[in-house]
N, C-alpha and C positions, 0 to 999 in steps of 0.2 A: 803492186802497182799503188801509189798515195794519190790521195788528193784532197783539193782544199776546198772548202766550204764556206761561201759566204752569205750573208743575209743582208736584203737591200736597205736602205737606210728612206726607201721614197714607196716600194710597197709590201706591205705587211704579210707575213709569211711565203715570201719569194726568197730563194737562193740560187747561189750560182757557185758550180764546181768546176775547179781547175785544176790543171796537173801539177803548178808550182806556186810555193807561195807569192804572192802580187806580181803573177804574169799575165794578162791579161791581154796580151799581145793577137790571138788569137778570137777575142772576142768583140763581133762588130760595134761600132760606133753607135749606133745607135741602141744597140740593146742597153751599153753602158752609161748613157745617158738618161733612159730611161730607169735604167738600174739606181740612179744615184752613187752615194758613196760607198765601197764595199766594206760591210763590218767582217773580221775575221771572226768564224765561228768555233769550227773545229776543223784538223786533220785525221783523214779517213783512213786506212787502209781499204781497197777495194779487193783482197786477196780473199779465201778463203768460203767461208758461208754465212757472211754478215749480212745483216738485215737491216736494211734503211726504212726508215717510217712512212715515205711517202713517194719512194723511187723505187724503180727497179734495179737493182745492182749492176747486172748485164747492161741496161740500156743506159747507164751513165759510162757503164767502162766504155762502151763502143761509140758514145757521142765525144768524149773525152779523147779516144783514137785518131776519130776521122775528121771533126770538126774543131778540137782542142777547148771545149767545155760544154755544162749539161746545163741548164734553165730548170729550177723545179717552180713551178707557179701553183698558188693554191687551188682548191678544185672551185668548179662554181658554188656560187651562193646559194642554197635552195629559197623559191620562192613558194613559201608552203601556203600563203593565202592560194596563189594561182593553182596549185595543184588541188586545196579541199574542193575550189571553184568548179575544176574539172571534176573532181569526185561527185560531188553532187550536180553534177551538168549544167553547170550555170555557164556565163559567159566573160 
C-alpha cells in the first residue's frame, strides 16, 4: 500500500495523507477548505517497518482504509509561562 502526502498551504506543519495522487474525493469539503491548496510532499509505501516522524503507521493505514484520508496536525504549542506559573503556585 502506498499513500501520497500533501502539505497544507494554509496551516503550518499540517499534512494530509491520501491513497491516490490528487484524489481528494473522500476528503470532506470543509477539511479541504481549511487545508488550502494541497502541496505534494512525498509518495510513501506503508508496508514493512517504516516509521513516520509524527504519526503511527498503523493508524495511518487504518484511516486510509476506513475513511480514505489521514490528517496529521502539529502538536499543541506549549505555554511555558503558564507551566512556570503553575509550578510556582501562581494563578
